[in-house]
C-alpha positions in Angstrom: 0.0 0.0 0.0 1.4 3.4 -1.0 2.0 6.0 1.7 -0.6 8.7 2.2 0.0 11.9 0.3 1.1 14.8 2.5 0.0 17.3 -0.1 -2.9 18.6 1.9 -1.4 18.4 5.4 -0.6 22.1 5.8 -4.3 22.7 5.7 -5.5 19.5 7.4 -3.3 20.3 10.3 -5.3 23.5 10.9 -8.6 21.7 11.5 -9.2 22.0 15.2 -9.8 18.3 16.0 -6.7 17.3 14.1 -4.6 19.8 16.1 -5.6 17.6 19.1 -5.5 14.3 17.4 -3.3 14.5 14.3 -3.2 10.7 13.9 -6.9 10.9 12.9 -6.2 13.0 9.8 -7.6 11.4 6.6 -5.6 9.0 4.5 -5.2 10.6 1.0 -4.1 8.3 -1.7 -1.0 9.2 -3.8 -3.1 9.3 -6.9 -6.1 11.1 -5.4 -5.4 14.5 -6.8 -4.8 13.2 -10.4 -8.3 11.8 -10.6 -11.1 13.5 -12.7 -13.5 12.3 -10.0 -11.9 12.5 -6.6 -13.6 10.1 -4.1 -13.8 10.6 -0.4 -14.8 7.4 1.5 -16.2 7.9 5.0 -16.5 5.0 7.4 -18.1 5.1 10.9 -15.5 5.4 13.8 -12.3 4.2 15.2 -11.9 1.9 18.2 -9.7 1.9 21.2 -8.9 -1.0 23.5 -11.8 -1.6 26.0 -9.5 -0.8 28.9 -8.8 2.7 27.6 -10.7 5.4 29.6 -10.1 8.5 27.5 -12.9 7.9 25.0 -15.6 6.8 27.5 -16.8 10.4 28.3 -17.2 12.7 25.3 -16.1 15.9 27.1 -13.1 14.2 28.4 -12.1 13.1 24.9 -12.7 16.4 23.2 -10.9 18.3 25.9 -7.8 16.1 25.7 -5.3 15.2 22.9 -3.5 12.2 21.7 -0.6 12.7 24.1 -2.9 11.1 26.7 -2.8 7.8 24.8 -0.2 5.2 25.1 1.9 4.3 22.0 -0.2 1.1 21.7 -3.5 3.0 21.9 -2.3 5.6 19.3 -2.0 2.8 16.7 -5.8 2.3 17.0 -6.6 5.8 15.8 -3.8 6.2 13.3 -6.0 6.5 10.2 -3.1 6.4 7.7 -1.3 3.7 9.6 -4.4 1.5 9.5 -4.6 1.7 5.8 -0.9 1.4 5.2 -0.5 -1.8 7.4 -0.9 -5.4 6.3 -4.6 -5.8 7.2 -4.1 -9.2 8.8 -6.5 -8.8 11.8 -10.3 -9.2 11.8 -10.7 -5.5 12.4 -9.0 -4.7 9.1 -11.7 -6.4 7.1 -13.3 -3.2 5.9 -10.0 -2.1 4.3 -9.3 -5.4 2.7 -12.8 -5.6 1.2 -13.0 -2.0 0.0 -9.6 -2.3 -1.6 -10.4 -5.6 -3.2 -13.6 -4.3 -4.8 -11.9 -1.1 -6.0 -9.0 -3.1 -7.5 -11.4 -5.5 -9.3 -13.5 -2.6 -10.6 -11.1 0.1 -11.5 -7.6 -1.5 -11.2 -6.8 0.9 -8.4 -7.3 0.6 -4.7 -6.8 3.0 -1.8 -4.1 4.9 -3.6 -6.8 6.5 -5.8 -9.2 7.7 -3.0 -9.2 9.5 0.3 -10.6 7.9 3.5 -11.6 9.1 7.0 -14.0 8.1 9.8 -17.1 10.1 10.4 -17.1 10.2 14.2 -14.1 11.9 15.8 -14.4 10.0 19.1 -13.7 6.2 19.0 -16.5 3.9 20.0 -16.5 3.0 23.6 -16.4 -0.8 23.1 -14.3 -2.7 20.6 -16.2 -3.8 17.5 -19.5 -2.1 18.6 -21.3 0.5 16.5 -20.9 4.1 17.5 -24.7 4.4 17.6 -24.6 3.2 21.2 -22.3 6.0 22.2 -23.3 8.9 20.1 -24.1 12.2 21.8 -25.0 15.7 20.3 -21.4 16.8 20.6 -20.2 13.8 18.6 -22.6 14.8 15.8 -21.4 18.4 15.8 -17.7 17.4 15.9 -18.3 15.0 13.0 -20.1 17.6 10.8 -17.5 20.3 11.5 -14.6 18.0 10.8 -16.0 16.4 7.7 -17.0 19.7 6.2 -13.6 21.1 6.9 -12.0 18.1 5.2 -14.4 18.7 2.2 -13.2 22.3 1.9 -9.6 21.1 1.7 -9.8 17.9 -0.4 -12.7 19.1 -2.6 -14.0 15.6 -3.5 -16.3 15.1 -6.4 -17.9 12.1 -4.8 -18.5 11.4 -1.1 -19.4 7.8 -0.2 -20.3 6.8 3.3 -19.3 3.1 3.7 -21.6 2.6 6.6 -25.4 3.3 6.9 -25.5 4.7 10.5 -23.3 7.7 9.9 -25.0 8.4 6.6 -28.5 8.4 8.3 -27.3 10.7 11.0 -24.9 13.0 9.1 -25.6 12.7 5.4 -28.0 15.6 5.0 -25.7 17.9 7.0 -22.7 17.0 4.9 -24.6 17.5 1.7 -25.4 21.0 2.7 -21.8 21.8 2.1 -22.5 21.3 -1.6 -18.9 20.7 -2.6 -19.2 17.2 -4.1 -21.4 16.5 -7.1 -22.6 13.3 -5.5 -23.2 12.3 -1.9 -24.3 8.7 -1.3 -23.8 5.6 0.9 -23.3 1.9 0.9 -23.7 -0.5 3.8 -20.7 -1.6 5.9 -18.7 -4.3 3.9 -18.6 -6.3 7.1 -22.4 -7.1 6.9 -21.5 -10.0 4.5 -24.3 -12.0 2.9 -27.0 -10.2 4.9 -26.5 -6.9 3.2 -23.1 -6.3 1.5 -23.2 -9.4 -0.8 -27.0 -9.5 -1.0 -27.9 -8.7 -4.6 -31.5 -7.9 -3.5 -30.3 -5.2 -1.1 -29.9 -1.9 -3.0 -27.1 -0.4 -0.9 -24.5 -3.2 -0.9 -21.4 -4.2 -2.9 -23.3 -4.0 -6.2 -24.1 -0.4 -5.6 -20.5 0.4 -4.7 -19.3 -1.2 -7.9 -21.9 0.8 -9.9 -20.7 4.0 -8.4 -17.1 3.3 -9.2 -17.9 2.2 -12.8 -20.2 5.2 -13.4 -17.7 7.7 -12.1 
């Protein structure tokens, strides 16, 4: 996997949340800027080990910074590091699957897109949806951060790769009106129930169609 481009970092570094947690900055593929249609993928949230306390209370998290995390914990929120690693663990399935589908469809994987998580506080329990933790401040931080990223990366297409953040944030993100297309697909980890279900309108088939059309 190619290293994330640092082309936009001067501006991404000025986003308030990334001043506190720079490891959470989006991954930007090395070929992203050369694309006629620049795609920003938005997943749901990071995780931290269950024993970590910093993310359990929203105000505590947003008033702190990544220096409060151990080196081991920092790896869990390192957006670029997660995409650039070997994807061996179960938790890396989303990256493996998205990359596989992109490679099969366009011949290019993550190197051609940008990627970030919607919610800027990691879920409170490993592997659990952020819907069980979400508070109004999480919604506002998500909107502010995604919209700031849009201003900088100016994507043509924004694709949420999880339904929950789309349902909660999609309309607020669309109001920015930077991209020509805002849409979503379900989380690739839903397997045969949704992602691979050809009768479900928002699974793998839809993701392929978006890639082929654009």
